[in-house]
C-alpha positions as CSV (number, residue, x, y, z in Angstrom):
1,M,0.1,0.0,0.0
2,I,1.6,3.2,-1.1
3,I,0.5,6.3,0.8
4,K,0.7,9.7,-0.8
5,L,1.3,12.9,1.3
6,K,0.6,16.0,-0.2
7,F,2.0,19.4,1.4
8,I,0.7,22.6,0.2
9,F,3.0,25.6,0.6
10,P,1.4,28.5,1.9
11,Q,1.1,31.7,-0.2
12,N,3.1,33.8,2.4
13,Y,5.9,31.3,2.5
14,D,9.0,32.9,1.4
15,L,11.7,30.4,0.1
16,N,14.9,32.2,0.5
17,T,17.7,30.3,-0.8
18,K,20.9,30.5,1.2
19,I,24.3,28.8,1.2
20,F,24.0,26.5,4.4
21,G,21.2,28.5,5.5
22,I,23.2,31.2,6.4
23,I,24.2,33.8,3.5
24,D,22.2,34.5,0.3
25,Y,23.8,33.2,-2.9
26,S,23.9,36.7,-4.4
27,A,25.7,38.2,-1.1
28,A,28.2,35.0,-1.4
29,I,29.0,35.8,-5.0
30,V,29.8,39.3,-4.2
31,D,31.8,38.3,-1.1
32,A,33.9,36.2,-3.4
33,I,34.4,38.6,-6.0
34,W,35.5,41.0,-3.4
35,G,37.8,38.4,-1.8
36,A,39.4,37.7,-5.4
37,I,40.0,41.3,-5.9
38,V,41.6,41.7,-2.5
39,F,43.6,38.6,-2.8
40,V,45.2,39.9,-6.1
41,L,46.0,43.4,-4.8
42,I,47.5,41.9,-1.6
43,N,49.8,39.7,-3.5
44,L,50.8,42.4,-5.8
45,L,51.4,44.9,-2.9
46,L,52.8,42.9,-0.1
47,K,55.7,40.7,0.6
48,R,55.4,38.8,3.8
49,L,52.9,36.2,4.3
50,T,51.8,37.1,7.6
51,H,51.1,40.7,6.4
52,K,49.3,39.1,3.5
53,I,47.0,37.0,5.7
54,F,46.4,39.9,8.3
55,A,45.5,42.3,5.3
56,F,43.1,40.1,3.8
57,I,41.4,39.5,7.3
58,I,40.9,43.2,7.8
59,L,39.6,43.8,4.5
60,V,37.4,40.8,3.8
61,F,35.9,39.7,7.2
62,P,34.0,42.8,7.8
63,V,32.2,42.3,4.6
64,V,31.3,38.8,5.1
65,I,30.0,39.5,8.4
66,F,27.8,42.3,7.1
67,S,26.6,39.8,4.5
68,I,25.6,37.2,6.9
69,V,24.0,39.7,9.6
70,G,22.8,42.2,7.3
71,V,21.3,45.6,8.2
72,E,18.2,45.3,10.2
73,G,17.8,41.7,8.9
74,E,18.0,43.0,5.4
75,N,20.5,41.7,2.8
76,L,23.4,43.8,2.5
77,L,23.1,44.1,-1.3
78,Y,19.6,45.1,-1.0
79,F,20.2,47.8,1.6
80,L,23.1,49.0,-0.6
81,K,20.8,49.3,-3.4
82,Y,18.1,51.2,-1.7
83,I,20.7,53.6,-0.4
84,I,22.0,54.0,-3.7
85,K,18.4,54.7,-5.0
86,Y,17.7,57.2,-2.4
87,I,20.9,59.3,-3.0
88,F,20.0,59.6,-6.6
89,K,16.1,60.1,-6.2
90,Q,15.5,61.4,-2.6
91,K,11.9,60.9,-2.0
92,L,10.4,60.0,1.3
93,Y,7.0,58.1,1.5
94,L,5.0,58.0,4.4
95,Y,2.5,55.3,4.6
96,E,-0.3,55.6,7.1
97,K,-3.1,53.2,7.9
98,K,-6.3,54.8,8.4
């Protein structure tokens, strides 16, 4: 006897795909690109391995932490997008419930 289970996803369910359930794919891609740029620049500019490691950690780690934590629970990329939009189009919208 085969039992078929049926699950219906609620309409307000937000399937937010994340790597290991921690960081969004878009933020991880941006972090990887930033890390690669920093890695290349550090290898060109610094000679000692310890200086390279410390510089890489200091320049990449804060960006990764902001990507994981976000700003007020919002993804870092979306937050930056909203800030840039606001800089170019300074509009303030007030939504009031009546």
